C-alpha positions as CSV (number, residue, x, y, z in Angstrom):
1,M,-12.1,265.6,-44.1
2,T,-14.3,263.8,-41.3
3,T,-16.3,261.1,-43.6
4,P,-15.3,259.6,-46.9
5,L,-17.5,261.3,-49.9
6,P,-20.7,259.7,-50.7
7,T,-19.7,257.8,-54.5
8,P,-22.4,260.3,-56.2
9,V,-20.8,263.6,-54.2
10,A,-17.5,262.3,-55.5
11,R,-18.5,262.1,-59.0
12,L,-20.0,265.9,-59.0
13,V,-17.1,266.8,-57.0
14,D,-14.5,265.6,-59.7
15,A,-16.8,266.9,-62.4
16,V,-17.1,270.0,-61.7
17,N,-13.1,270.4,-61.2
18,R,-12.7,269.5,-64.5
19,G,-14.9,272.1,-65.6
20,D,-17.5,269.1,-66.9
21,T,-20.8,270.4,-67.5
22,D,-22.2,267.4,-69.3
23,A,-20.8,264.9,-66.5
24,F,-22.3,267.1,-63.7
25,L,-25.8,267.2,-65.0
26,A,-25.5,263.5,-65.6
27,L,-25.9,263.2,-62.0
28,F,-29.0,264.9,-61.8
29,P,-32.4,263.6,-62.9
30,G,-34.5,265.1,-65.8
31,D,-36.6,266.9,-61.8
32,G,-33.3,267.2,-60.1
33,R,-33.0,270.9,-58.8
34,V,-29.8,273.2,-57.6
35,D,-31.0,275.7,-54.7
36,D,-28.1,278.6,-55.2
37,W,-28.3,280.8,-52.0
38,G,-32.4,280.4,-52.3
39,R,-32.1,280.4,-56.4
40,R,-34.1,277.7,-57.4
41,F,-32.8,275.8,-61.0
42,D,-34.9,273.0,-61.9
43,G,-34.5,270.4,-64.4
44,H,-31.7,269.7,-66.6
45,D,-32.1,273.2,-69.1
46,A,-32.5,275.2,-66.3
47,I,-29.0,273.7,-64.2
48,R,-27.1,273.3,-67.4
49,A,-27.8,277.2,-68.0
50,W,-26.9,278.1,-64.6
51,S,-23.8,275.8,-64.2
52,E,-22.3,276.9,-67.4
53,R,-22.9,281.0,-66.2
54,E,-21.6,280.1,-62.7
55,F,-20.3,276.9,-61.3
56,T,-18.7,274.3,-64.1
57,G,-18.4,277.1,-66.6
58,A,-16.5,280.0,-63.8
59,N,-13.9,277.6,-63.5
60,G,-15.1,276.2,-60.3
61,T,-12.5,274.4,-58.2
62,L,-14.5,272.1,-54.5
63,T,-12.1,271.7,-52.2
64,P,-14.0,269.7,-49.2
65,R,-13.3,270.2,-46.0
66,K,-15.4,268.5,-43.7
67,V,-18.6,265.7,-44.6
68,T,-21.2,264.9,-42.5
69,T,-24.2,262.6,-43.8
70,A,-27.8,262.0,-42.2
71,G,-29.5,259.1,-44.0
72,Q,-29.5,260.4,-47.7
73,T,-28.2,263.8,-47.1
74,V,-25.0,265.1,-47.2
75,T,-23.2,268.4,-45.9
76,V,-20.2,269.2,-47.2
77,D,-18.0,272.5,-45.9
78,A,-16.1,273.3,-48.6
79,A,-13.5,276.2,-49.9
80,W,-14.5,277.2,-53.5
81,K,-12.8,279.2,-56.0
82,S,-14.4,280.4,-59.1
83,N,-14.3,283.4,-61.7
84,F,-17.7,284.2,-60.3
85,Y,-17.1,284.0,-56.6
86,S,-14.7,282.8,-54.3
87,G,-15.3,282.0,-50.6
88,D,-15.8,279.0,-48.0
89,S,-19.2,277.7,-48.8
90,R,-21.5,274.6,-47.4
91,F,-23.1,272.5,-50.2
92,V,-26.1,270.1,-49.3
93,F,-26.8,266.9,-51.1
94,V,-29.9,264.8,-51.0
95,V,-28.6,261.8,-52.9
96,E,-30.7,259.6,-54.2
97,G,-29.4,256.0,-56.0
98,D,-26.1,256.6,-58.1
99,G,-27.3,259.8,-58.6
100,I,-27.9,263.6,-56.5
101,H,-31.6,264.6,-56.3
102,E,-31.1,267.9,-55.0
103,M,-27.8,270.3,-54.3
104,R,-28.1,273.3,-52.0
105,I,-25.7,275.9,-51.7
106,V,-26.3,277.9,-48.0
107,A,-24.5,279.9,-45.4
108,H,-21.7,278.2,-43.9
């Protein structure tokens, strides 16, 4: 990795790799957002349903390879492996305080 992971993103990676949906969700505020290749999930209920189906609940493993930061935006190029999808992925996080306001999964 080129840059260390900011603490909220490191906590997210740890929660995902442990399959801990509650810890993952706790990083987002009530109006947090996940955008998975253009599919938007707004708020805890929508994020939880998506995550339990396709992210933490799919035995996902997120291995960061490159990290860049620009202000509150953290971009992580990573290897992603799960029961749902496996391959190189780019995750873009908008960090807000000790948490994450938005996570986008976009083209690498």
